[in-house]
C-alpha positions as CSV (number, residue, x, y, z in Angstrom):
1,M,-54.9,29.9,-25.1
2,N,-58.4,30.3,-23.3
3,L,-58.2,33.7,-21.5
4,N,-61.9,33.2,-19.9
5,N,-60.1,30.4,-17.6
6,N,-58.2,33.3,-16.3
7,I,-61.7,35.5,-15.3
8,Y,-62.1,35.5,-11.4
9,F,-64.9,36.6,-9.5
10,W,-63.4,38.3,-6.4
11,K,-66.2,38.0,-3.8
12,S,-66.5,34.1,-4.3
13,L,-62.7,33.7,-4.1
14,T,-61.4,32.6,-0.5
15,S,-58.6,34.5,1.2
16,L,-56.0,32.0,-0.1
17,E,-57.6,31.8,-3.7
18,K,-57.1,35.7,-3.8
19,K,-53.7,35.7,-2.5
20,N,-52.8,32.9,-5.6
21,V,-54.6,35.2,-7.9
22,L,-52.3,38.3,-7.2
23,K,-49.4,36.0,-7.3
24,R,-46.7,36.8,-10.2
25,P,-45.6,34.4,-11.9
26,I,-42.0,34.9,-11.0
27,F,-42.6,33.6,-7.6
28,F,-43.4,30.1,-9.2
29,I,-39.8,29.6,-10.5
30,N,-37.9,27.1,-8.4
31,K,-34.1,27.5,-7.1
32,K,-33.0,26.6,-10.3
33,L,-32.9,30.1,-11.9
34,Q,-31.4,31.3,-8.5
35,N,-28.6,28.4,-8.7
36,S,-27.9,29.6,-12.4
37,V,-27.5,33.0,-11.5
38,F,-25.1,32.3,-8.5
39,N,-23.0,30.4,-11.0
40,I,-22.7,33.0,-13.5
41,L,-21.9,35.6,-11.1
42,K,-19.2,33.3,-9.3
43,N,-17.6,32.4,-12.9
44,I,-17.4,36.1,-13.8
45,E,-15.8,37.0,-10.3
46,K,-13.2,34.5,-10.8
47,F,-12.4,34.5,-14.4
48,G,-13.7,37.8,-15.5
49,D,-13.6,38.9,-19.4
50,L,-13.3,35.3,-20.3
51,Y,-16.3,34.3,-19.4
52,I,-18.1,37.3,-20.6
53,Y,-17.1,36.1,-24.2
54,K,-18.1,32.5,-23.2
55,Y,-21.8,33.7,-22.0
56,N,-22.0,36.4,-24.8
57,F,-21.8,33.2,-27.3
58,L,-23.7,30.7,-24.6
59,F,-26.7,33.4,-24.0
60,D,-26.9,35.7,-27.1
61,N,-25.2,33.4,-29.5
62,I,-22.8,35.9,-30.9
63,N,-19.0,36.2,-30.9
64,I,-17.6,39.5,-30.7
65,D,-13.9,40.9,-31.0
66,K,-14.4,43.6,-28.5
67,I,-16.6,44.1,-25.6
68,K,-15.7,47.6,-25.3
69,I,-17.2,50.0,-27.8
70,D,-14.6,52.5,-29.2
71,C,-15.1,56.1,-28.2
72,D,-14.5,57.3,-31.8
73,K,-17.6,54.5,-32.8
74,I,-20.0,56.4,-30.4
75,N,-18.6,60.1,-31.4
76,I,-18.9,59.6,-35.1
77,K,-20.2,62.8,-36.6
78,N,-23.0,60.8,-38.6
79,I,-24.0,57.7,-36.8
80,N,-26.1,56.0,-39.4
81,V,-29.7,56.3,-38.3
82,E,-32.6,58.1,-39.6
83,K,-33.2,61.7,-38.9
84,K,-36.6,60.8,-37.9
85,F,-35.5,58.8,-35.2
86,K,-33.0,61.3,-33.9
87,N,-35.8,63.7,-33.9
88,A,-37.9,61.3,-31.8
89,V,-35.0,60.8,-29.1
90,L,-34.1,64.2,-28.6
91,H,-37.9,65.1,-27.9
92,A,-37.8,62.2,-25.4
93,K,-34.7,63.6,-24.1
94,K,-36.0,67.0,-23.6
95,N,-39.3,66.1,-21.5
96,I,-37.1,63.8,-19.4
97,E,-34.6,66.3,-18.6
98,K,-37.2,68.8,-18.0
99,F,-38.9,66.6,-15.6
100,H,-35.7,65.6,-13.5
101,L,-34.3,68.9,-13.6
102,L,-37.4,69.9,-11.7
103,Q,-36.0,67.5,-9.0
104,K,-32.7,69.4,-8.3
105,K,-33.4,71.5,-5.6
106,N,-30.9,72.5,-3.0
107,N,-31.2,70.1,-0.4
108,N,-28.2,71.1,1.5
109,I,-29.0,71.8,5.3
110,D,-26.6,74.1,7.5
111,V,-28.1,74.8,10.8
112,I,-27.1,75.5,14.0
113,I,-28.8,73.0,16.2
114,E,-27.7,74.9,19.6
115,D,-25.1,77.1,20.6
116,G,-22.0,76.0,19.7
117,I,-23.3,72.7,17.7
118,N,-23.2,73.4,13.9
119,C,-24.9,70.4,11.6
120,K,-24.5,70.0,7.8
121,Y,-26.2,67.7,5.7
122,I,-24.5,67.7,2.0
123,E,-25.5,65.8,-1.4
124,K,-22.8,64.3,-3.3
125,P,-23.4,62.3,-6.6
126,I,-22.3,59.2,-6.7
127,S,-19.3,58.7,-8.6
128,D,-19.3,55.1,-10.5
129,I,-22.4,53.8,-11.5
130,G,-23.4,51.0,-13.6
131,I,-26.3,51.2,-16.0
132,Y,-28.2,48.0,-17.5
133,I,-30.0,48.2,-20.5
134,P,-31.9,45.2,-21.9
135,K,-32.3,44.4,-25.5
136,G,-35.7,44.6,-27.4
137,V,-36.5,42.6,-30.2
138,N,-34.8,44.9,-33.1
139,S,-32.4,46.9,-30.8
140,N,-31.3,47.6,-27.4
141,L,-33.6,49.4,-25.4
142,I,-33.1,53.4,-26.3
143,S,-35.7,54.5,-23.8
144,T,-33.8,53.0,-20.9
145,M,-30.8,54.7,-21.7
146,L,-32.3,58.1,-21.6
147,M,-34.2,57.0,-18.5
148,L,-31.2,56.4,-16.4
149,C,-28.1,58.3,-18.1
150,V,-30.3,61.6,-18.2
151,P,-30.4,61.9,-14.8
152,A,-27.1,60.6,-14.0
153,N,-25.6,63.3,-16.1
154,I,-27.7,65.7,-14.2
155,A,-26.7,64.5,-10.9
156,G,-23.2,64.8,-12.0
157,C,-21.7,61.3,-11.9
158,E,-18.4,61.2,-13.0
159,N,-18.0,57.5,-14.3
160,I,-21.0,56.2,-16.2
161,V,-20.6,52.6,-17.1
162,V,-23.2,51.0,-19.7
163,C,-23.6,47.6,-20.2
164,S,-26.0,45.8,-22.9
165,P,-26.4,42.8,-24.9
166,P,-24.5,42.4,-28.0
167,K,-24.4,43.4,-30.8
168,I,-24.7,47.2,-29.6
169,S,-27.2,49.0,-32.3
170,N,-26.4,52.2,-34.0
171,E,-29.6,53.6,-32.4
172,L,-28.3,52.9,-28.7
173,L,-24.8,54.5,-30.0
174,Y,-26.6,57.6,-31.2
175,T,-28.5,57.8,-27.9
176,A,-25.2,57.4,-25.8
177,K,-23.6,60.1,-27.7
178,I,-26.3,62.6,-27.0
179,C,-26.2,61.3,-23.2
180,N,-22.3,62.0,-23.1
181,I,-21.7,58.4,-22.4
182,K,-18.2,57.0,-23.2
183,S,-17.7,53.6,-21.9
184,I,-20.1,51.0,-23.3
185,F,-19.9,47.3,-22.8
186,Q,-21.4,44.2,-24.9
187,V,-22.4,42.1,-22.3
188,G,-25.9,41.2,-21.1
189,G,-27.8,39.1,-18.3
190,A,-26.4,38.3,-15.4
191,Q,-22.8,38.6,-16.4
192,A,-23.2,42.1,-17.2
193,I,-24.5,42.6,-13.5
194,G,-21.4,40.8,-12.2
195,S,-19.0,42.4,-14.7
196,M,-20.0,45.8,-13.1
197,A,-20.1,44.6,-9.4
198,F,-16.8,42.8,-9.6
199,G,-14.8,44.7,-12.2
200,T,-13.0,42.6,-14.9
201,K,-9.9,43.4,-17.0
202,T,-12.2,45.3,-19.3
203,V,-15.3,46.3,-17.5
204,P,-14.7,48.9,-14.4
205,K,-16.2,48.1,-11.1
206,V,-19.0,50.5,-9.9
207,S,-20.5,51.4,-7.0
208,K,-24.2,51.4,-7.8
209,I,-25.8,49.2,-10.4
210,F,-29.1,50.9,-12.4
211,G,-31.6,49.4,-14.7
212,P,-34.3,47.0,-15.3
213,G,-34.3,43.3,-16.7
214,N,-35.7,39.7,-17.0
215,A,-35.6,37.5,-14.0
216,Y,-31.9,36.7,-14.2
217,V,-30.6,40.0,-14.3
218,T,-33.1,41.0,-11.4
219,E,-31.6,38.2,-9.5
220,A,-28.2,39.2,-10.3
221,K,-28.5,42.5,-8.9
222,I,-30.6,41.2,-5.7
223,Q,-27.3,38.5,-5.0
224,V,-24.5,41.4,-5.7
225,S,-25.9,43.4,-3.5
226,K,-25.7,40.8,-0.5
227,M,-22.1,39.8,-1.3
228,H,-20.5,42.5,0.5
229,V,-18.3,43.6,-2.5
230,G,-19.5,47.4,-2.3
231,V,-22.1,47.5,-4.7
232,S,-25.7,48.7,-4.1
233,I,-28.4,48.3,-6.5
234,D,-31.4,51.0,-7.3
235,I,-34.3,49.0,-7.0
236,P,-35.8,45.7,-7.7
237,A,-36.9,46.5,-11.5
238,G,-37.7,42.8,-13.0
239,P,-40.4,41.5,-15.2
240,S,-43.0,44.1,-16.4
241,E,-46.2,44.6,-14.6
242,L,-49.2,46.2,-15.4
243,L,-52.8,46.6,-13.4
244,I,-55.8,48.5,-15.1
245,V,-58.7,49.7,-13.4
246,S,-61.8,50.4,-15.5
247,D,-65.3,51.0,-15.5
248,E,-68.0,49.7,-17.6
249,N,-67.7,52.7,-20.3
250,S,-63.8,52.0,-21.1
251,N,-63.0,51.2,-24.6
252,P,-62.1,47.4,-25.0
253,K,-59.9,48.1,-27.8
254,F,-57.6,50.3,-25.7
255,I,-57.5,48.1,-22.7
256,S,-56.6,45.1,-24.8
257,S,-54.1,47.0,-26.5
258,D,-52.5,47.9,-23.2
259,L,-52.3,44.5,-22.1
260,I,-50.9,43.2,-25.1
261,A,-48.0,46.0,-24.9
262,Q,-46.9,45.1,-21.8
263,S,-47.0,41.5,-22.3
264,E,-44.6,41.6,-25.1
265,H,-41.8,42.7,-22.8
266,G,-41.3,38.5,-22.1
267,K,-42.9,35.5,-21.2
268,D,-42.5,36.2,-17.3
269,S,-44.8,39.8,-17.6
270,H,-47.7,39.9,-15.8
271,T,-50.9,42.0,-16.6
272,I,-54.3,42.4,-14.4
273,L,-57.7,43.8,-15.3
274,L,-59.8,45.0,-12.7
275,T,-63.1,46.3,-13.5
276,N,-66.7,46.3,-12.3
277,S,-68.1,44.8,-15.4
278,L,-68.2,41.6,-16.9
279,S,-69.0,42.1,-20.3
280,L,-66.1,44.6,-20.8
281,I,-64.0,41.4,-19.6
282,K,-65.5,39.3,-22.1
283,N,-65.0,42.0,-24.8
284,V,-61.4,42.5,-23.8
285,I,-60.6,38.8,-24.1
286,K,-62.4,38.8,-27.5
287,E,-60.4,41.7,-28.8
288,I,-57.0,40.6,-27.6
289,E,-57.9,37.3,-29.7
290,F,-58.7,39.4,-32.7
291,Q,-55.4,41.6,-32.2
292,L,-53.2,38.7,-32.0
293,I,-54.4,37.4,-35.5
294,D,-51.5,39.2,-37.5
295,F,-49.1,40.0,-34.3
296,P,-45.6,39.4,-34.7
297,R,-43.7,37.2,-32.0
298,K,-47.2,35.8,-31.0
299,E,-45.7,32.7,-29.1
300,I,-43.9,34.8,-26.6
301,L,-47.2,37.1,-26.1
302,I,-49.4,34.1,-25.6
303,K,-47.3,32.5,-22.5
304,S,-47.2,36.0,-21.1
305,L,-50.9,36.3,-21.6
306,C,-51.7,33.0,-20.2
307,N,-50.4,34.6,-16.9
308,S,-52.7,37.6,-16.8
309,K,-56.0,37.9,-14.8
310,F,-59.3,39.3,-15.2
311,I,-60.9,40.2,-11.6
312,L,-64.6,41.3,-11.6
313,E,-65.1,43.3,-8.4
314,K,-68.4,45.5,-8.6
315,D,-67.3,48.1,-6.2
316,L,-64.3,50.3,-8.2
317,F,-62.8,51.5,-4.7
318,N,-62.3,48.1,-3.8
319,C,-60.6,47.4,-7.0
320,I,-58.0,50.2,-6.0
321,N,-57.8,48.3,-2.4
322,I,-57.2,45.2,-4.6
323,S,-54.4,47.0,-6.7
324,N,-52.9,48.5,-3.3
325,I,-52.7,44.6,-2.2
326,Y,-51.0,44.0,-5.4
327,S,-48.7,47.0,-5.4
328,P,-48.2,47.1,-9.1
329,E,-45.2,48.6,-11.3
330,H,-47.8,50.6,-13.5
331,L,-51.2,51.3,-12.7
332,C,-53.7,52.6,-15.1
333,I,-57.1,53.9,-14.0
334,Y,-59.3,54.1,-16.8
335,S,-62.6,55.2,-15.4
336,K,-64.8,58.8,-15.5
337,N,-64.0,59.0,-11.8
338,Y,-60.5,58.5,-11.5
339,K,-59.7,61.5,-9.9
340,D,-61.9,60.4,-6.9
341,L,-60.2,56.7,-7.3
342,L,-56.6,58.2,-7.1
343,E,-57.1,59.6,-3.9
344,N,-57.2,56.0,-2.2
345,V,-54.2,54.7,-4.4
346,K,-51.5,54.0,-1.8
347,N,-48.8,51.6,-3.8
348,A,-47.9,51.9,-7.4
349,G,-44.6,52.8,-9.4
350,S,-46.3,55.1,-11.9
351,I,-49.8,55.9,-12.2
352,F,-51.4,56.6,-15.5
353,L,-54.9,58.7,-15.6
354,G,-57.4,58.0,-18.4
355,E,-57.9,56.5,-21.5
356,W,-55.4,59.1,-23.1
357,S,-52.7,58.0,-20.8
358,P,-51.3,54.6,-22.1
359,E,-48.5,53.5,-19.9
360,V,-46.6,53.4,-23.5
361,I,-46.5,56.9,-23.5
362,G,-44.5,56.8,-20.0
363,D,-42.2,53.9,-21.2
364,Y,-41.0,56.7,-23.7
365,A,-41.3,60.1,-23.5
366,S,-44.0,61.7,-21.1
367,G,-40.8,62.9,-18.8
368,T,-41.1,60.3,-15.6
369,N,-38.7,57.5,-15.4
370,H,-39.8,54.3,-16.6
371,V,-37.4,52.2,-14.2
372,L,-40.2,51.2,-11.5
373,P,-40.2,48.8,-8.5
374,T,-41.9,45.5,-9.2
375,Y,-42.5,42.4,-7.4
376,G,-44.4,44.4,-5.2
377,Y,-41.9,46.7,-4.1
378,S,-43.8,49.8,-4.8
379,S,-45.5,49.5,-1.3
380,S,-42.3,51.0,0.0
381,L,-39.9,51.8,-2.7
382,S,-40.3,54.7,-5.2
383,G,-39.4,54.7,-9.1
384,I,-35.9,56.2,-9.8
385,G,-35.4,59.9,-9.7
386,L,-32.7,62.2,-9.5
387,K,-32.0,61.5,-6.0
388,D,-31.1,58.1,-6.6
389,F,-27.8,59.1,-8.1
390,F,-27.1,60.8,-5.0
391,K,-25.7,59.9,-1.6
392,N,-26.1,62.0,1.4
393,I,-23.3,62.9,4.1
394,T,-24.0,64.3,7.2
395,I,-21.4,66.6,9.1
396,Q,-21.2,67.8,12.6
397,E,-18.9,70.8,13.9
398,L,-18.6,71.8,17.8
399,N,-16.8,74.5,19.5
400,Y,-15.7,73.7,23.1
401,K,-18.9,75.4,24.5
402,G,-21.0,73.3,22.2
403,F,-19.3,70.5,23.2
404,L,-19.6,71.1,27.1
405,N,-23.5,72.0,26.6
406,I,-24.0,68.5,25.6
407,Y,-21.6,66.7,27.5
408,N,-23.5,65.5,30.2
409,T,-26.0,64.2,27.7
410,V,-23.6,62.1,25.6
411,N,-22.1,61.0,29.1
412,I,-25.1,59.5,30.6
413,M,-26.2,57.9,27.6
414,S,-23.3,56.0,26.8
415,K,-22.6,54.9,30.7
416,T,-26.3,53.3,30.5
417,E,-25.3,51.5,27.5
418,G,-22.1,50.2,29.1
419,L,-19.7,51.7,26.3
420,E,-16.9,52.5,28.0
421,G,-14.7,53.7,25.2
422,H,-17.4,56.2,24.1
423,R,-17.4,57.6,27.6
424,R,-13.6,57.9,28.0
425,S,-13.6,59.8,24.4
426,I,-15.6,62.8,25.8
427,K,-14.1,62.7,29.1
428,I,-10.7,63.0,28.0
429,R,-11.7,66.1,26.0
430,K,-13.8,67.3,29.3
431,K,-10.6,66.9,31.5
432,Y,-8.4,68.7,28.8
433,L,-10.6,71.9,28.9
434,E,-10.7,71.8,32.9
435,E,-7.1,71.6,32.9
436,N,-6.8,74.3,30.5
437,K,-8.8,77.1,31.9
438,N,-7.8,79.7,29.4
439,F,-8.6,77.6,26.5
440,E,-10.1,79.1,23.6
441,L,-11.2,78.2,19.9
């Protein structure tokens, strides 16, 4: 691995070269992945549980007797996990709850638009949601359980279905317990998304699917959302991304550790360093090589870091402009004037200001949500918040006076559009009122 080959001088690049430098590695994947996901989803839709067990063995190399975790196993009084782990999870949960509860404002609207016309706007929690929890190295991702189940509970979602690759760890079971989760299924990957989208004999069908994952999981979410099976998804939250904007005074040890941390999510993770200092780039590369010497899972890290980019741009404000083009999942600004730079940020899933705000803190326990848009979708989509677990319903209530007041407007518009059925719907009512002069509501 020679990361010096990944250094780019922004001013010397052509427009096409600039576009390619910012291209995510996932977009170099051919149709094979899409076709593979399509076949997995079709088999889950057609054969259900049978193929869950088959894919558990094929992809996760494990045979399990039951997909669903028994409730008594979740609710066992003393789940076999260390006390310090419990304290850590409870601390993280407290911060996440605090931040998401602040989002719970009363957005119900009840207003008289004009005499006789009353309109309302109400929020209702989505009843049936599915949550996908990826698997880490030693355990299923505890942090993702907190990030999604805490706001789902605050919102009041009635039926929360959780899927995660087998075998489910005691740590995840403990986290499920404190998040009041009753339905956990040992199934991962695209097959988990298909199970929740279509429903099987064991896994219930849901209305909306949440959760990050690898390229297969993300592709499966995108595909099921287009299959007209009544399932929506949160956001495309695929392979992890980190973009760091830093000046010449930044600590290369800190930056290197952040790039490595993000890269260990998987070989398709993507990291970019944008800076005004060539010496910083070279020091960061040297530090990465040094930190990797005794690092576990080095093979995955090397594959991921080979996709990293180190971009030199003397103007830090232009670094922010470049970041806006890329629209990262995570944006770290390590510069003395980070507040000035922040004002120019338009696109980012989540922002981390100053060297004492590493992205890793946001992954676990700062309180904000770590399920964020990737693939450049932060230019138009937001990270997960409480509102994502609600749907909005509008209500209109007119009395006959309000109906008459707005009749001419609707009559003219429906006539102009040539929708005779629309016109007759109101004309019949107006005729009724004309024939019943003494009509009172």
